[in-house]
Every structure is written in C-alpha cells, then in structure tokens.
C-alpha positions as a printed Julia matrix, in Angstrom:
217×3 Matrix{Float64}:
  14.35   16.12  -20.09
  11.53   16.04  -22.63
   8.69   13.83  -21.4
   8.87   10.3   -22.75
   5.39    9.44  -21.42
   6.63    6.39  -19.52
   4.12    3.96  -18.11
   4.29    2.79  -14.48
   4.72   -0.99  -14.34
   5.36   -3.27  -11.33
   6.1    -2.1    -7.82
   9.74   -2.88   -7.04
  10.36   -1.38   -3.58
   8.46    0.17   -0.67
   9.78    2.23    2.26
   7.88    3.07    5.46
   9.34    5.59    7.93
   8.12    6.54   11.38
   7.24   10.21   11.88
   7.84   12.49   14.85
   4.99   14.5    16.38
   5.71   17.46   14.07
   5.59   15.29   10.93
   9.35   15.11   10.33
  10.96   11.71    9.69
  11.98   10.17   13.02
  15.78   10.06   12.83
  18.1     7.78   14.74
  17.49    4.11   15.44
  17.44    1.7    12.51
  14.02    0.42   13.58
  12.4     3.72   12.57
  12.38    2.69    8.91
  11.66   -0.45    6.91
  12.1    -1.31    3.24
  10.6    -4.27    1.43
  10.13   -5.75   -2.0
   7.76   -8.35   -0.55
   4.5    -6.55   -1.18
   1.66   -7.58   -3.46
   0.15   -4.2    -4.22
  -0.43   -0.63   -3.07
  -3.51    1.18   -4.32
  -4.82    4.66   -3.54
  -7.99    6.6    -4.26
  -8.37   10.38   -3.82
 -11.52   11.26   -1.85
 -13.42   14.53   -2.08
 -15.77   16.66   -0.01
 -18.74   17.29   -2.25
 -19.33   20.99   -2.92
 -22.67   22.51   -1.98
 -25.19   23.02   -4.75
 -26.96   26.39   -4.58
 -30.19   26.82   -6.54
 -32.95   29.43   -6.27
 -36.11   29.15   -8.32
 -38.42   31.96   -9.36
 -42.13   31.9    -8.7
 -42.8    30.39  -12.11
 -40.52   27.42  -11.36
 -37.58   28.48  -13.5
 -34.08   28.64  -12.05
 -32.9    32.18  -11.49
 -29.74   31.43   -9.5
 -27.56   28.35   -9.74
 -24.02   27.66   -8.54
 -22.12   24.47   -7.81
 -19.3    24.86   -5.31
 -16.31   22.81   -6.6
 -15.54   19.52   -4.87
 -12.51   19.71   -2.55
  -9.98   16.91   -2.09
  -9.91   15.66    1.53
  -7.33   12.87    1.53
  -6.34    9.67   -0.2
  -7.53    6.24    0.86
  -4.76    3.65    0.54
  -4.64   -0.12    0.65
  -1.44   -2.12    1.05
  -1.18   -5.88    0.67
   2.02   -7.65    1.72
   3.21  -11.21    1.04
   4.1   -12.25    4.59
   3.31  -11.07    8.15
   6.59   -9.04    8.48
   6.34   -8.09   12.2
   8.58   -5.01   11.88
   6.58   -3.52    9.02
   3.29   -4.28   10.78
   4.49   -2.54   13.95
   5.54    0.56   11.98
   2.18    0.76   10.22
  -0.23    0.07   13.08
   1.81    0.01   16.3
   2.0    -2.88   18.73
   4.79   -4.87   20.36
   7.59   -6.86   18.74
   8.75  -10.13   20.31
  12.48  -10.79   20.47
  15.35   -8.37   19.96
  16.55   -6.45   16.94
  17.36   -7.69   14.35
  15.97  -11.1    15.3
  12.33  -10.34   16.01
  10.27  -13.51   16.11
   6.71  -12.26   16.5
   4.26   -9.45   17.11
   1.36   -8.42   19.37
  -1.33   -5.96   18.29
  -1.85   -2.68   20.2
  -3.98   -2.92   23.33
  -7.69   -2.38   22.8
  -8.71    1.27   22.74
  -5.19    2.58   22.09
  -3.85    4.43   19.06
  -0.91    2.42   17.79
   0.87    5.08   15.71
  -0.37    8.51   16.83
   2.22   10.37   14.71
   1.71    8.37   11.52
   4.26    7.17    8.97
   5.41    8.18    5.52
   5.22    5.7     2.66
   7.23    5.69   -0.56
   6.94    3.27   -3.48
   9.08    2.82   -6.57
   7.85    1.33   -9.82
   9.47    0.73  -13.21
   9.13    3.43  -15.89
   8.46    1.68  -19.2
   8.87    3.25  -22.65
   8.31    1.3   -25.87
   8.09   -2.02  -24.03
  11.36   -1.68  -22.09
  12.69    0.12  -19.03
  13.41    3.78  -19.77
  17.06    4.59  -20.43
  16.86    7.84  -18.41
  15.22    7.95  -14.97
  13.97    4.35  -15.16
  11.73    4.54  -12.06
   8.64    6.34  -10.83
   8.94    7.5    -7.19
   5.57    7.75   -5.39
   5.41    9.67   -2.09
   2.71    9.67    0.61
   4.26   11.98    3.25
   1.77   11.33    6.07
  -0.39    8.25    6.49
  -2.21    6.39    9.26
  -3.13    2.71    9.03
  -5.34   -0.05   10.38
  -5.35   -3.79    9.59
  -8.22   -4.69    7.28
  -9.83   -7.84    5.99
  -9.75  -11.31    7.48
  -6.57  -13.11    8.52
  -7.33  -16.7     7.55
  -5.22  -19.75    8.41
  -5.98  -22.23    5.65
  -4.49  -24.3     2.85
  -3.02  -21.19    1.26
  -1.16  -17.99    2.01
  -2.57  -15.73    4.72
  -3.8   -12.37    3.45
  -2.01   -9.41    5.05
  -3.87   -6.24    4.14
  -3.77   -2.75    5.65
  -6.03    0.24    4.99
  -4.66    3.75    5.3
  -5.52    7.42    4.93
  -3.0     9.95    3.6
  -2.81   13.75    3.77
  -0.16   16.36    3.04
   2.81   16.9     5.35
   4.98   19.93    4.6
   7.31   19.02    7.48
   8.3    15.77    5.76
  10.38   18.07    3.57
  13.04   16.25    1.57
  12.35   12.88    3.16
  14.1    10.43    5.47
  17.58   10.31    3.92
  19.59   13.52    3.67
  21.92   11.98    1.09
  18.99   11.04   -1.19
  16.49   13.89   -0.87
  13.01   14.18   -2.34
  13.41   17.44   -4.31
   9.78   18.49   -4.62
   6.78   19.39   -2.44
   5.46   17.25    0.4
   2.45   19.44    1.19
   0.13   17.3    -0.98
  -1.46   14.01    0.01
   0.43   12.23   -2.77
   3.02   13.11   -5.38
   5.25   11.3    -7.84
   8.25   11.96  -10.04
  10.79   10.14  -12.17
  13.95    8.93  -10.48
  17.3     7.51  -11.5
  17.3     4.85   -8.77
  14.99    3.29   -6.18
  16.94    4.92   -3.3
  16.5     1.78   -1.18
  18.18   -1.66   -0.91
  16.84   -4.42   -3.11
  16.13   -6.64   -0.1
  13.68   -6.5     2.79
  14.91   -5.14    6.12
  15.38   -2.17    8.47
  16.78    1.13    7.26
  18.35    4.01    9.18
  16.73    7.45    8.99
  19.11   10.42    8.69
C-alpha cells in the first residue's frame, strides 16, 4: 500500500513472552506469555557508542588529519510503567516466585539477592493505533512495535500512600535473530528480528483485548 503517514497514538496492547536460552520464544505452558492492556506507557531510547575522534596537528598548529568514526548503536533503553502490580507480568519481566496456583496467583516474591531473575530475557511487543486525518486508519489500523530481546529490573520507588502505587520497570533491548517470526506460528512477525527494535503496520493487535496469560506456539 502507498504510505498514508499514519501517526502512532495510544498504546492498546502489550505482550511479553519468555525466551529460551537460544533466544527463541519459549513454547508450551500458558505461563510463558502474558498480554495486558493495563499499562500506562512504554518508552525507549536508542543508545550509542561514541566514535573515536582522530586529529593530528602540524607543527604550526593547523589540522592536517581529521576523522570522526561514526557513532554505533549499542542497544535501546526501555521503561515500562504498568497500572497495577500484576504478579504474573512482574515475574516474566524480572523473575521471582508466584504465590498460589495458575490461574489464581495471589502474590509475588522478588528473586533472591544476588540472583539473575530472567537469565534468558523476554521479548516485548506493543500495539498502538494508526491515526490518519484524525481517525483510525481504514487499512492496517495498528502499529506493531517489536523488541525481540530485553532484560529488565524494577526501577523507582514503590510507595504505599493515598494514591496508586507506581509500578515501573527499566529494560535494555538488543537484536535477536532467533526470535524469528515471533511467539505465535499462526500470527507471524514477517520481518527481521535482528535489530534492537522494529515496527510495522498491522491489520490487528494479534492479542486478546483483556489482560491474562497467553500460550506460546
């Protein structure tokens, strides 16, 4: 289709999927994936390794050789804010122990001190509305954002007060060619996963409209 230059407005769904040691989506049990529409925001910032500056000056002080090595992208720094504690999502992002039994988990315990909660990382996908001329686009009405390999830590204070508790996580994302076409064979991601982030237009959000576990196939 010819580009309609759609804007990205409002995050409508988020999916987190556990990864195997080789970076592929961890198939099998329903608890390996989680979808939610109860998130406040997801932001990401590409970070770069600054290229070396090479300069040689002649005896009279003038520059006779100069070259700036281009900056190289290292990763993306990501921040996710969710509305409620969501024990299952927290455990997928940072590891730890769930209290209760699936699907009726009632609480969560953080990983033990000194341990790595999610050594294999997780993939994160977000869908947002594609807006053209003030309304949702008639063709491919969503943007599909993909972060094929991320690792996370809780960030910020958790404050019990006369207000909602902040639930914020900080992450780092890199490319993951083994993520391939994603966690659902019936709804594949048709492009590359070797980059730290990518996005494309989509006809649907590919996930349920409600919060809960999702099977990985």
